[in-house]
Kinemage of the C-alpha trace (Angstrom):
@kinemage 1
@onewidth
@group {chain A} dominant
@subgroup {mainchain}
@vectorlist {calphas} color= white
{ca met a 1} P 30.252 60.892 -19.364
{ca met a 2} L 32.167 64.018 -20.285
{ca glu a 3} L 31.260 67.244 -18.540
{ca ser a 4} L 30.428 68.764 -21.918
{ca glu a 5} L 27.637 66.219 -22.167
{ca ser a 6} L 26.078 67.330 -18.912
{ca ile a 7} L 22.558 68.706 -18.795
{ca ala a 8} L 22.412 72.454 -19.415
{ca ile a 9} L 21.460 74.166 -16.163
{ca lys a 10} L 19.621 77.473 -16.569
{ca asn a 11} L 17.335 77.606 -13.529
{ca val a 12} L 18.266 76.567 -9.986
{ca leu a 13} L 16.064 76.322 -6.898
{ca ile a 14} L 17.781 76.528 -3.508
{ca val a 15} L 15.730 75.773 -0.387
{ca glu a 16} L 17.819 76.572 2.668
{ca asp a 17} L 16.905 78.401 5.875
{ca his a 18} L 20.439 79.326 6.975
{ca arg a 19} L 21.672 82.488 5.274
{ca asp a 20} L 25.354 81.552 5.206
{ca ala a 21} L 24.657 78.135 3.702
{ca leu a 22} L 22.300 79.703 1.155
{ca asp a 23} L 24.944 82.231 0.100
{ca val a 24} L 27.499 79.466 -0.424
{ca leu a 25} L 25.111 77.376 -2.509
{ca glu a 26} L 24.153 80.367 -4.651
{ca arg a 27} L 27.788 81.267 -5.328
{ca val a 28} L 28.715 77.684 -6.162
{ca ala a 29} L 25.674 77.173 -8.419
{ca lys a 30} L 26.405 80.351 -10.362
{ca lys a 31} L 30.058 79.402 -10.822
{ca thr a 32} L 29.408 75.755 -11.653
{ca phe a 33} L 26.589 76.323 -14.125
{ca asn a 34} L 27.756 79.557 -15.795
{ca asn a 35} L 25.561 82.051 -13.950
{ca pro a 36} L 22.093 80.440 -14.072
{ca thr a 37} L 18.976 82.069 -12.661
{ca thr a 38} L 18.678 81.113 -8.989
{ca ile a 39} L 15.555 81.335 -6.860
{ca ser a 40} L 15.853 80.797 -3.129
{ca ala a 41} L 13.374 79.798 -0.434
{ca ser a 42} L 13.804 79.396 3.307
{ca thr a 43} L 10.723 77.292 4.144
{ca leu a 44} L 8.893 74.248 2.822
{ca thr a 45} L 5.921 76.441 1.908
{ca gln a 46} L 8.073 78.841 -0.086
{ca gly a 47} L 9.705 75.889 -1.812
{ca phe a 48} L 6.350 74.541 -2.964
{ca glu a 49} L 5.318 78.009 -4.148
{ca ala a 50} L 8.495 78.341 -6.199
{ca leu a 51} L 7.959 74.933 -7.794
{ca gln a 52} L 4.399 75.832 -8.737
{ca lys a 53} L 5.476 79.036 -10.472
{ca asn a 54} L 8.708 77.966 -12.163
{ca his a 55} L 10.485 75.076 -13.832
{ca phe a 56} L 13.944 74.233 -12.499
{ca asp a 57} L 16.752 72.173 -13.959
{ca ile a 58} L 18.144 71.373 -10.512
{ca ala a 59} L 16.940 71.854 -6.941
{ca leu a 60} L 19.266 71.997 -3.923
{ca leu a 61} L 17.138 71.101 -0.929
{ca asp a 62} L 17.701 71.215 2.811
{ca ile a 63} L 15.773 68.683 4.898
{ca gly a 64} L 15.375 70.393 8.253
{ca leu a 65} L 13.169 73.361 7.372
{ca pro a 66} L 11.233 75.511 9.862
{ca asp a 67} L 7.845 74.273 8.686
{ca gly a 68} L 8.543 70.704 7.583
{ca asn a 69} L 10.741 68.088 5.950
{ca gly a 70} L 12.450 69.004 2.685
{ca ile a 71} L 12.063 65.432 1.457
{ca glu a 72} L 8.458 66.390 0.709
{ca leu a 73} L 9.875 68.685 -1.975
{ca val a 74} L 11.894 65.786 -3.394
{ca lys a 75} L 8.707 63.707 -3.638
{ca his a 76} L 6.825 66.583 -5.276
{ca ile a 77} L 9.567 67.114 -7.859
{ca ser a 78} L 9.831 63.400 -8.625
{ca lys a 79} L 6.090 63.213 -9.260
{ca asn a 80} L 5.454 66.517 -11.009
{ca ser a 81} L 8.764 67.468 -12.639
{ca pro a 82} L 10.806 64.282 -13.116
{ca asp a 83} L 13.352 66.016 -15.347
{ca thr a 84} L 14.362 68.287 -12.454
{ca leu a 85} L 17.390 66.980 -10.567
{ca ser a 86} L 17.013 66.963 -6.772
{ca val a 87} L 20.105 67.145 -4.570
{ca val a 88} L 19.686 67.112 -0.794
{ca thr a 89} L 22.059 69.298 1.238
{ca thr a 90} L 21.751 68.603 4.944
{ca ile a 91} L 23.314 67.969 8.345
{ca phe a 92} L 21.443 64.665 8.728
{ca asp a 93} L 23.772 61.722 8.132
{ca asp a 94} L 21.531 58.893 9.343
{ca asp a 95} L 20.313 56.056 7.131
{ca gly a 96} L 16.667 56.966 7.679
{ca his a 97} L 16.885 60.389 6.074
{ca leu a 98} L 19.355 59.159 3.442
{ca phe a 99} L 17.270 56.318 2.064
{ca asp a 100} L 14.019 58.236 2.399
{ca ala a 101} L 15.520 60.961 0.212
{ca leu a 102} L 16.956 58.567 -2.385
{ca arg a 103} L 13.793 56.512 -2.637
{ca ser a 104} L 11.808 59.723 -3.008
{ca gly a 105} L 13.847 60.590 -6.094
{ca ala a 106} L 16.956 62.495 -4.981
{ca cys a 107} L 20.001 62.010 -7.222
{ca gly a 108} L 22.396 63.283 -4.589
{ca tyr a 109} L 22.849 63.600 -0.839
{ca leu a 110} L 25.458 66.050 0.395
{ca leu a 111} L 26.352 66.844 3.970
{ca lys a 112} L 26.953 70.446 4.923
{ca gly a 113} L 30.543 71.470 5.484
{ca his a 114} L 32.020 70.812 2.025
{ca ser a 115} L 34.261 73.446 0.509
{ca ala a 116} L 33.054 75.416 -2.502
{ca ser a 117} L 35.331 73.411 -4.824
{ca glu a 118} L 34.023 70.127 -3.435
{ca leu a 119} L 30.429 71.264 -3.901
{ca glu a 120} L 31.192 72.219 -7.485
{ca his a 121} L 32.591 68.744 -8.097
{ca tyr a 122} L 29.506 67.065 -6.634
{ca leu a 123} L 27.072 69.250 -8.574
{ca leu a 124} L 28.878 68.386 -11.788
{ca asp a 125} L 28.512 64.735 -10.816
{ca ala a 126} L 24.758 65.213 -10.385
{ca val a 127} L 24.191 66.784 -13.795
{ca ser a 128} L 26.488 64.249 -15.460
{ca gly a 129} L 24.411 61.311 -14.268
{ca arg a 130} L 26.712 60.230 -11.450
{ca pro a 131} L 25.438 59.981 -7.853
{ca ala a 132} L 26.394 63.107 -5.907
{ca leu a 133} L 27.234 61.680 -2.493
{ca ser a 134} L 29.406 62.908 0.344
{ca pro a 135} L 32.128 60.314 1.094
{ca ser a 136} L 30.631 59.276 4.453
{ca ile a 137} L 27.210 58.961 2.816
{ca ala a 138} L 28.630 56.780 0.040
{ca gln a 139} L 30.233 54.580 2.685
{ca ser a 140} L 26.953 54.399 4.567
{ca met a 141} L 25.173 53.277 1.410
{ca leu a 142} L 27.783 50.659 0.649
{ca gly a 143} L 27.639 49.471 4.245
{ca phe a 144} L 23.886 49.151 4.028
{ca phe a 145} L 24.129 46.932 0.989
{ca arg a 146} L 27.018 44.994 2.466
{ca asp a 147} L 25.057 44.290 5.625
{ca ser a 148} L 21.762 43.522 3.913
{ca gln a 149} L 20.729 42.304 0.518
{ca ile a 150} L 23.564 43.341 -1.790
{ca asp a 151} L 26.816 42.215 -0.135
{ca asn a 152} L 28.709 39.642 -2.145
{ca ser a 153} L 27.826 36.602 -0.056
{ca val a 154} L 24.158 37.487 0.296
{ca ala a 155} L 23.960 38.505 -3.345
{ca val a 156} L 25.167 35.080 -4.385
{ca ser a 157} L 23.074 33.157 -1.850
{ca asn a 158} L 19.927 35.074 -2.782
{ca gly a 159} L 20.666 34.731 -6.463
{ca tyr a 160} L 20.948 38.479 -7.170
{ca glu a 161} L 24.109 38.157 -9.230
{ca glu a 162} L 22.974 34.953 -10.897
{ca asn a 163} L 19.605 36.513 -11.755
{ca leu a 164} L 21.236 39.280 -13.762
{ca thr a 165} L 21.844 38.416 -17.391
{ca glu a 166} L 25.137 39.275 -19.072
{ca arg a 167} L 23.423 42.145 -20.860
{ca glu a 168} L 21.934 43.449 -17.610
{ca met a 169} L 25.327 43.370 -15.883
{ca glu a 170} L 26.805 45.227 -18.846
{ca ile a 171} L 24.120 47.914 -18.616
{ca leu a 172} L 24.412 48.133 -14.825
{ca arg a 173} L 28.149 48.768 -15.200
{ca leu a 174} L 27.509 51.562 -17.702
{ca ile a 175} L 24.821 53.354 -15.710
{ca ala a 176} L 27.031 53.135 -12.618
{ca lys a 177} L 29.696 54.974 -14.638
{ca gly a 178} L 27.160 57.739 -15.306
{ca cys a 179} L 25.952 56.851 -18.801
{ca gln a 180} L 22.448 57.971 -19.712
{ca val a 181} L 19.961 55.748 -21.574
{ca lys a 182} L 20.824 57.220 -24.983
{ca glu a 183} L 24.537 56.698 -24.385
{ca val a 184} L 24.018 53.082 -23.362
{ca ser a 185} L 21.842 52.592 -26.429
{ca lys a 186} L 24.593 53.912 -28.696
{ca leu a 187} L 27.404 52.014 -27.001
{ca leu a 188} L 25.572 48.673 -27.111
{ca asp a 189} L 23.822 49.284 -30.434
{ca ile a 190} L 20.361 48.591 -29.032
{ca ser a 191} L 17.266 50.786 -28.844
{ca ala a 192} L 16.692 53.222 -25.984
{ca asn a 193} L 13.441 51.418 -25.193
{ca thr a 194} L 15.327 48.161 -24.827
{ca val a 195} L 17.822 49.834 -22.480
{ca ser a 196} L 14.982 51.256 -20.366
{ca his a 197} L 13.376 47.828 -20.169
{ca his a 198} L 16.660 46.269 -19.010
{ca ile a 199} L 17.126 48.999 -16.369
{ca lys a 200} L 13.625 48.371 -15.045
{ca asn a 201} L 14.447 44.657 -14.725
{ca ile a 202} L 17.794 45.413 -13.043
{ca tyr a 203} L 16.152 47.657 -10.451
{ca ser a 204} L 13.510 45.036 -9.756
{ca lys a 205} L 15.989 42.165 -9.424
{ca leu a 206} L 18.328 44.115 -7.130
{ca asn a 207} L 15.518 45.816 -5.215
{ca val a 208} L 16.975 49.274 -5.866
{ca his a 209} L 15.137 52.450 -6.761
{ca asn a 210} L 17.563 54.846 -8.455
{ca arg a 211} L 21.061 55.324 -9.862
{ca ala a 212} L 22.660 55.901 -6.483
{ca glu a 213} L 21.439 52.575 -5.112
{ca ala a 214} L 22.187 50.841 -8.434
{ca thr a 215} L 25.750 52.168 -8.304
{ca ala a 216} L 26.202 50.789 -4.796
{ca ala a 217} L 24.934 47.436 -6.029
{ca ala a 218} L 27.333 47.530 -8.984
{ca val a 219} L 30.253 48.153 -6.614
{ca his a 220} L 29.378 45.167 -4.468
{ca leu a 221} L 28.894 42.957 -7.479
{ca asn a 222} L 32.399 43.975 -8.579
{ca leu a 223} L 31.039 45.520 -11.766
{ca phe a 224} L 32.230 49.038 -11.043
{ca lys a 225} L 34.994 50.694 -9.037
{ca pro a 226} L 34.302 54.318 -8.092
{ca glu a 227} L 36.957 56.900 -8.838
{ca pro a 228} L 38.576 58.499 -5.782
{ca asn a 229} L 36.839 61.665 -4.606
{ca leu a 230} L 38.613 64.881 -5.492
């Protein structure tokens, strides 16, 4: 997907309790998205209050907040504002927090410590439909699938690859590249509803829950090769 086809970002929520980190995220968001309106919060409670009063195109969410777990905000957004993109920004690099966030609806998981230019790159990934994942997090995801249900040998033995139809593998490859439903529909000359139905079947067959996990599955099924990180 070209950057020009990315979702227009006008309103950004940033939930972060460390002032320095908040300042960096605000500067990067304003530069990346052409000076959108940004609203910041430093606690889980303030985050919920902001979500109740405003609609956001993207939310940048810390996990370790003074009064709770930021993943609760991811769950709230996924349920009540599914068109809002949620990107976790955190120090937690363990699989527990990672997969809890992704299964709750996050489209990205970034570890603190990236440069401003790297953050800009990842945020553009998020709004362009590509998983926004720090390199070590991407490796952790791939390792998880390699060591469990989606590595090549297990995929074959459990029938994951064989269970996917040619059309499903074609669609999986496209969504791993960042294509949205309408783009896939146009490229394959099928209806958007048909694409959505295929994606639902793909997720069910591979036991994945979102684009990030589907992309990892596509890599291990040799359907997609990620571009090197900038």
